[in-house]
C-alpha positions in Angstrom: -22.9 -14.4 -13.4 -23.4 -15.0 -9.9 -21.7 -15.6 -6.7 -21.5 -15.1 -3.2 -18.4 -12.9 -2.8 -17.3 -10.9 -5.5 -13.9 -9.6 -5.9 -12.9 -6.7 -8.2 -9.2 -6.3 -8.6 -6.8 -9.4 -8.8 -3.6 -7.3 -6.7 -2.3 -8.1 -3.7 -5.5 -6.8 -1.6 -7.9 -8.6 -4.0 -5.7 -12.3 -3.7 -5.0 -12.3 -0.5 -9.0 -12.1 0.3 -9.3 -14.8 -2.3 -6.7 -17.0 -0.1 -8.2 -16.9 2.9 -11.5 -17.6 1.7 -10.1 -20.9 -0.4 -11.9 -23.8 0.6 -14.3 -21.8 2.7 -17.3 -23.7 0.4 -18.0 -19.5 -0.2 -18.1 -19.5 -3.8 -16.0 -16.4 -5.0 -15.8 -14.7 -8.1 -12.6 -12.7 -8.5 -12.5 -10.2 -11.5 -9.4 -8.5 -12.8 -9.4 -6.2 -15.9 -6.0 -7.3 -16.8 -4.2 -11.1 -17.4 -1.2 -12.7 -16.6 1.5 -10.1 -16.9 1.2 -6.9 -18.8 -1.2 -5.7 -21.0 -1.6 -2.4 -22.9 -5.3 -2.3 -23.5 -5.6 -2.5 -20.2 -3.3 -0.4 -18.4 -4.8 2.4 -20.7 -7.6 2.9 -19.3 -5.3 4.1 -16.1 -4.5 7.2 -17.9 -6.1 10.5 -16.6 -4.7 14.0 -16.2 -2.9 15.5 -13.2 -3.9 19.1 -12.1 -0.3 20.4 -11.7 2.3 17.9 -13.5 5.8 19.2 -11.3 4.1 17.5 -8.2 2.5 14.0 -9.2 3.8 12.2 -12.4 1.1 10.8 -15.0 -1.4 8.2 -13.2 -0.7 5.7 -15.4 2.8 5.5 -14.1 4.2 2.8 -12.0 0.4 1.3 -12.1 -0.3 -2.3 -13.6 -3.7 -3.9 -14.6 -2.4 -7.1 -14.1 -2.6 -10.6 -11.9 -0.7 -9.9 -9.4 -1.5 -6.2 -9.3 1.4 -3.6 -9.2 2.9 -3.7 -5.5 4.0 -6.8 -5.5 6.5 -6.6 -7.7 8.6 -4.3 -6.3 10.5 -5.4 -3.2 8.5 -3.7 -0.3 8.9 -2.6 2.9 7.5 -5.4 5.3 6.9 -2.9 8.3 3.5 -2.7 10.3 2.4 0.7 11.8 3.6 1.8 15.0 1.7 3.0 17.8 1.7 7.0 17.2 1.1 6.5 13.3 -2.3 5.0 14.4 -3.4 7.0 17.4 -5.6 10.6 17.4 -2.8 13.0 17.2 -4.3 16.1 18.1 -1.9 18.5 16.2 -2.5 15.7 13.7 -5.9 16.8 12.1 -8.0 13.6 10.9 -5.4 11.2 12.2 -6.5 8.2 14.6 -8.0 4.8 12.9 -10.4 2.9 14.6 -8.3 -0.1 15.0 -5.6 -0.4 17.4 -2.1 -2.3 16.8 -3.1 -4.8 19.5 -6.3 -5.1 17.0 -3.9 -5.6 14.0 -1.5 -7.6 16.0 -2.0 -11.2 14.8 -3.0 -10.2 11.7 0.1 -8.5 10.7 1.7 -11.7 11.8 0.1 -13.8 9.4 0.5 -11.2 6.6 4.2 -12.0 7.6 4.0 -15.3 6.2 1.8 -14.3 3.0 4.5 -11.9 2.0 6.9 -15.1 2.7 9.1 -11.8 5.1 8.3 -14.2 8.4 11.1 -13.4 10.8 13.2 -16.5 12.0 14.9 -17.1 14.8 18.3 -15.9 12.5 17.0 -12.8 11.6 15.7 -12.1 15.4 18.8 -12.4 16.5 21.1 -10.5 13.6 18.5 -7.6 14.1 18.8 -7.8 18.0 22.4 -7.2 17.7 22.2 -4.4 15.0 20.1 -2.6 16.9 22.2 -2.7 20.0 25.4 -1.4 18.2 26.3 1.7 18.4 25.7 3.5 14.9 28.5 5.9 14.7 31.5 6.4 17.1 30.3 8.6 19.6 26.8 9.7 18.1 24.3 10.3 20.2 20.8 11.1 18.4 18.9 12.7 21.6 15.6 12.7 19.4 16.2 9.6 17.7 15.3 6.4 17.9 18.3 4.7 16.7 17.0 0.8 17.4 14.7 1.6 14.4 14.9 -1.4 11.8 13.1 -1.7 7.9 12.5 -5.3 7.3 12.3 -5.8 3.5 10.7 -9.5 2.7 11.7 -11.2 -0.7 10.1 -9.9 -4.2 7.1 -11.9 -4.2 4.8 -11.6 -6.7 1.2 -12.3 -5.5 0.2 -13.2 -9.0 2.6 -15.9 -9.8 3.2 -17.3 -6.2 -0.4 -17.5 -5.8 -2.0 -18.7 -8.6 -1.9 -22.2 -9.1 -3.4 -22.2 -5.4 -6.0 -20.4 -6.5 -6.7 -21.9 -9.7 -6.9 -25.1 -8.1 -9.5 -23.8 -5.7 -13.4 -25.2 -6.8 -14.6 -22.0 -5.0 -12.8 -19.4 -6.1 -13.3 -18.1 -10.5 -10.6 -15.5 -11.5 -12.4 -13.9 -14.8 -9.6 -12.2 -16.5 -10.0 -9.3 -19.0 -12.9 -7.7 -17.8 -13.2 -4.2 -16.3 -16.5 -3.3 -13.8 -17.5 -0.5 -15.1 -20.3 0.4 -12.4 -22.1 -0.6 -9.6 -25.4 -0.8 -9.1 -27.4 -0.2 -6.0 -30.7 -1.0 -5.1 -33.5 1.9 -5.0 -32.9 3.2 -1.5 -28.7 3.0 -2.1 -28.5 0.7 1.0 -27.3 -2.5 -0.8 -25.4 -3.3 -3.8 -27.6 -5.5 -6.5 -25.0 -6.3 -8.7 -21.8 -5.0 -11.0 -21.5 -4.1 -14.5 -18.7 -5.2 -15.9 -17.5 -4.9 -19.7 -15.0 -7.3 -21.8 -12.0 -6.1 -23.6 -13.5 -7.1 -26.8 -17.0 -4.8 -25.6 -19.5 -7.7 -24.6 -21.6 -6.5 -21.1 -21.8 -9.3 -18.3 -24.0 -9.0 -15.2 -22.5 -9.9 -11.6 -24.6 -10.7 -9.2 -23.4 -11.8 -5.6 -24.4 -11.0 -1.6 -21.3 -9.2 -0.9 -19.0 -6.9 -2.7 -15.4 -5.9 -2.1 -13.5 -3.5 -3.7 -10.1 -4.3 -3.9 -8.6 -2.2 -7.5 -6.2 0.1 -5.7 -6.3 3.3 -4.2 -7.1 5.2 -6.9 -9.7 3.2 -8.8 -11.3 2.6 -5.7 -12.3 5.9 -5.8 -13.2 6.5 -9.4 -15.5 3.1 -9.1 -17.2 4.6 -6.8 -17.2 8.3 -7.7 -18.3 7.2 -10.8 -21.1 5.1 -9.7 -24.3 7.7 -9.6 -27.4 5.7 -10.4 -28.9 6.3 -7.1 -26.4 8.6 -5.2 -25.6 11.9 -7.4 -22.2 12.2 -5.4 -21.4 8.5 -6.0 -21.3 6.0 -3.7 -20.0 6.3 -0.2 -19.3 10.2 -0.9 -22.5 11.9 1.3 -20.0 13.8 2.6 -17.7 14.4 -0.3 -15.1 11.9 1.2 -14.5 9.8 -1.8 -11.4 10.6 -3.5 -10.0 13.2 -0.6 -7.1 12.8 1.5 -4.6 11.0 -1.4 -1.7 11.0 0.5 2.2 9.5 -0.6 4.8 9.0 2.1 7.4 11.7 1.3 11.0 10.9 0.9 13.9 11.6 -0.8 18.0 11.3 -0.8 19.7 14.6 0.4 23.2 16.4 1.7 26.6 15.5 2.7 27.4 14.0 5.9 30.8 13.6 6.8 31.5 11.7 10.1 34.2 12.5 12.7 35.0 8.5 12.3 34.0 5.7 9.9 30.8 3.9 10.8 30.3 0.9 12.2 29.8 -1.7 8.7 26.7 -3.1 10.7 24.6 0.8 10.8 23.6 0.3 7.0 21.7 -3.2 8.0 21.6 -4.1 4.4 22.1 -7.8 5.8 19.8 -10.5 4.3 19.5 -13.7 5.9 19.2 -17.6 4.0 15.3 -16.9 4.2 15.6 -13.6 1.7 14.7 -11.0 4.5 16.6 -7.9 4.5 16.8 -5.8 7.1 18.2 -2.0 7.1 18.7 0.2 9.8 16.9 3.9 10.2 16.9 6.0 12.8 12.9 7.7 13.1 12.5 10.4 15.6 11.1 9.5 19.1 7.1 9.5 19.5 8.4 12.3 22.4 9.8 14.6 20.0 6.6 14.5 17.6 4.4 15.3 20.3 6.8 17.8 21.5 7.1 19.8 18.1 3.9 18.6 16.5 5.2 17.2 13.6 4.8 13.9 11.8 6.7 10.8 11.5 10.2 10.9 10.4 13.5 8.5 9.6 16.8 9.1 8.4 19.2 6.3 7.0 22.9 6.4 5.5 23.1 5.8 2.3 26.6 4.0 1.4 27.7 4.8 -2.8 28.1 0.9 -3.1 24.9 -0.7 -1.4 23.0 -0.8 -4.0 25.1 -2.6 -6.3 25.4 -5.4 -4.0 22.3 -5.8 -2.1 21.2 -8.7 -3.6 24.3 -10.7 -1.4 22.8 -13.7 0.4 25.6 -13.5 3.1 24.7 -10.0 4.4 26.3 -6.5 3.6 27.2 -6.2 7.1 30.0 -8.8 6.4 31.2 -7.0 2.8 31.1 -3.8 3.5 34.3 -3.0 5.1 35.6 -4.2 2.1 33.8 -1.8 0.2 34.8 0.9 1.5 38.6 1.7 0.6 40.0 3.7 3.2 37.0 3.4 5.9 34.8 5.6 4.2 33.4 8.7 6.3 31.3 10.9 3.6 27.7 9.9 2.7 24.3 11.3 1.4 21.3 10.8 3.4 18.6 8.9 3.0 15.2 10.7 4.2 11.4 9.6 4.5 8.6 11.5 5.9 4.7 11.1 7.0 2.2 13.1 5.1 -0.1 14.2 7.0 -4.1 14.1 6.0 -5.2 16.9 3.9 -8.9 16.6 2.3 -7.7 19.0 -0.3 -5.3 16.4 -1.6 -7.5 14.6 -3.9 -8.4 12.5 -7.0 -11.8 13.4 -8.8 -14.0 12.4 -11.8 -12.2 14.1 -15.2 -14.2 15.7 -18.0 -13.2 12.4 -20.2 -14.2 8.6 -20.6 -11.8 5.7 -21.3 -12.3 3.0 -23.6 -15.3 1.4 -21.4 -17.1 4.4 -21.0 -15.4 5.5 -17.0 -14.7 8.8 -16.3 -11.3 9.5 -16.2 -9.5 10.7 -12.7 -7.9 14.3 -12.2 -5.6 14.1 -9.7 -5.0 17.0 -7.4 -2.3 15.6 -5.2 -0.3 18.3 -3.3 1.2 19.2 0.3 0.8 21.1 3.3 2.5 23.3 5.3 2.9 20.6 8.5 4.4 18.5 5.7 7.2 20.8 5.3 7.6 21.5 8.8 7.9 17.4 9.7 10.5 17.3 7.0 13.1 20.5 7.9 12.6 20.1 11.4 13.7 16.7 10.9 16.7 16.8 8.9 17.7 19.9 11.3 17.1 17.9 14.2 19.5 15.4 12.5 21.7 17.8 11.9 22.4 19.0 15.3 22.2 15.6 16.9 26.1 15.5 14.5 27.0 18.7 15.8 26.6 18.5 19.2 28.1 14.9 20.3 30.9 16.1 17.4 30.2 12.6 15.7 30.0 14.7 12.4 28.8 17.4 10.3 25.6 17.6 7.9 25.4 20.2 4.9 22.4 20.5 2.8 21.1 23.2 0.5 17.5 23.8 2.3 15.9 25.2 -1.3 16.9 22.2 -2.3 15.1 20.2 0.5 12.0 22.5 0.0 11.9 21.7 -4.2 12.3 17.7 -3.4 9.2 18.1 -1.4 7.0 19.3 -4.2 8.5 17.7 -6.8 7.0 14.0 -8.0 10.1 12.1 -7.6 8.8 8.6 -6.0 5.5 10.5 -5.3 3.0 7.6 -6.9 4.0 4.5 -6.1 2.0 4.4 -2.8 -0.8 5.5 -3.2 -3.1 5.8 0.3 -6.1 7.4 1.4 -9.5 8.2 -0.5 -11.5 5.7 1.2 -10.4 6.1 4.6 -11.5 4.2 7.7 -13.4 5.7 10.6 -16.1 6.1 12.6 -17.9 8.8 11.8 -19.0 9.1 8.5 -19.0 12.6 8.2 -15.3 12.5 7.9 -14.5 9.0 6.2 -16.2 6.1 4.1 -15.9 2.8 5.5 -16.1 1.9 9.1 -13.4 0.0 10.8 -14.8 -3.2 9.1 -14.2 -1.6 5.5 -17.7 -1.5 5.0 -18.8 1.4 3.0 -21.1 3.1 5.6 -24.3 3.2 4.5 -24.5 0.1 2.0 -25.3 -3.3 3.5 -23.0 -5.5 1.5 -20.1 -3.3 0.0 -16.5 -3.7 1.5 -13.4 -2.0 0.4 -9.8 -3.7 0.5 -6.7 -2.1 -0.1 -4.4 1.2 0.8 -7.6 3.5 0.0 -9.3 2.6 3.5 -5.6 4.2 5.1 -6.7 6.8 7.5 -2.8 7.9 7.7 0.1 7.2 5.9 2.9 6.2 7.8 6.4 5.7 7.0 6.4 2.2 5.8 5.6 0.5 2.2 1.8 -0.2 2.3 2.0 -3.9 1.4 1.9 -5.5 5.0 -0.8 -3.5 6.5 -2.7 -3.9 3.0 -2.6 -7.4 3.6 -3.0 -7.8 6.6 -6.2 -5.8 6.7 -7.4 -8.2 3.5 -6.9 -11.4 6.0 -9.5 -9.6 8.4 -11.7 -8.5 6.1 -11.5 -12.1 5.1 -12.6 -13.4 8.6 -15.3 -11.0 8.6 -17.1 -12.2 4.9 -17.0 -15.6 6.5 -18.5 -14.7 9.3 -20.6 -12.9 7.0 -21.0 -15.9 5.2 -21.9 -18.3 7.8 -23.6 -21.3 5.8 -21.9 -23.5 4.3 -22.5 -24.1 0.6 -21.2 -27.7 -1.0 -20.9 -26.6 -4.8 -20.7 -28.5 -8.1 -18.1 -26.2 -10.0 -18.8 -26.7 -13.6 -16.0 -24.9 -16.3 -16.7 -22.3 -18.4 -17.2 -23.8 -21.5 -19.7 -21.3 -23.0 -17.8 -18.4 -22.2 -16.1 -16.3 -25.5 -12.8 -15.9 -26.3 -13.4 -12.4 -24.8 -14.2 -13.4 -21.3 -11.7 -16.1 -20.3 -10.7 -17.8 -17.0 -7.6 -16.6 -16.5 -5.7 -19.8 -15.8 -7.5 -22.0 -19.0 -9.3 -24.8 -17.9 -8.7 -24.9 -14.3 -10.7 -22.4 -13.6 -13.9 -23.3 -12.0 -17.4 -21.4 -11.2 -20.2 -22.5 -9.9 -23.5 -21.6 -11.9 -27.1 -20.8 -10.6 
């Protein structure tokens, strides 16, 4: 099978890239290991091992091989990276993106629309009111930015939302139930010549293309590069032993008891949802000056109300409902906290000693924290406690030992993997360049959160989508020659190699 652009992976990154290439005249083939909905055989390919099971959940947990991927199955915070999260910080080793906020801004705007979290005038007005309102009477958060707000887009399944648009495109074919097992390089190792694909029934297919994009997820992108060792003994893009390293997950948990002197304003919680389904939630993040002065990473806290989770779906907005849900004006809460995990080369995935059903080596994960991560969480929690005490607005009690245990238990770790094929300008410390192209390989790109140099605080969904749109523009410039295609249905495909959308899927054959 042949194409001009071949995308490996039908998750949010791969679908966003395919949408960008629809109707361009560029022949696109998207390969998905699963199909529509859950597939036990495909999901079994995610099984691997973990060095310390106390730190990280099993590798198959929270990961699905299906069109639409895993990340788009959950409501995500659609929050862009802030300037300090993108910049090089001397006290955060290996920090710094080769992209600035200004460079990403236009792609973030388009990604918001694709994630259906584009802010309306109503949302902006509501958020402005929320940011101006005092959080708690008398509370002065001297080290925190109290006007920070998380945006949650509606639950968007990229597979269902954009599947028919892709199926109706004459220049895009989706190949399902087909797993890429090897990337084939030329003799010099400077370009990809093709892919080896294995179907669920055991058939092997050769894929030829001019441009290749790995969009299989943070763990699988690294796995494919490491397992393709025909030309480079250590795997593709791994001359400097960076592939698989810097595995990060945002750290988070709920801890302690906050006792406020006076009941907070209902707008503190920020669980308002507008008619378009966009939900906003108030948070407090450490100020940039405080982070630099104390040499710690990003940290945020939110008040957790005991009744919030049961009514978050109400479109009228919780700011109207919470006063009715707080008998006696609630003053006692727990704290949700979230912290940035710093880049750490010892936190990594590597090839294991066993192989899966397709013959590809399984992964072995060694996710871990370092001293800097503990410092960020502890200092952030203590600063919040001291701000409450000094302002006389309340008190915060927590067990420091329980906080340390929460950081080192796997909790939510594993939901949002980032890193492993990090982006950078120096190939000695990165895997891909600012255009997401693998160093030293002319026609191989990586899409998804695996290219993130730092983890930040927000969920990766919005930035993943923005980077895919940006990569799509790059590929369109690469493939300036507009091809007139005469699509043919794949009538001679076996039942083991099916177009995902039946007769609507089309592929141009040369």
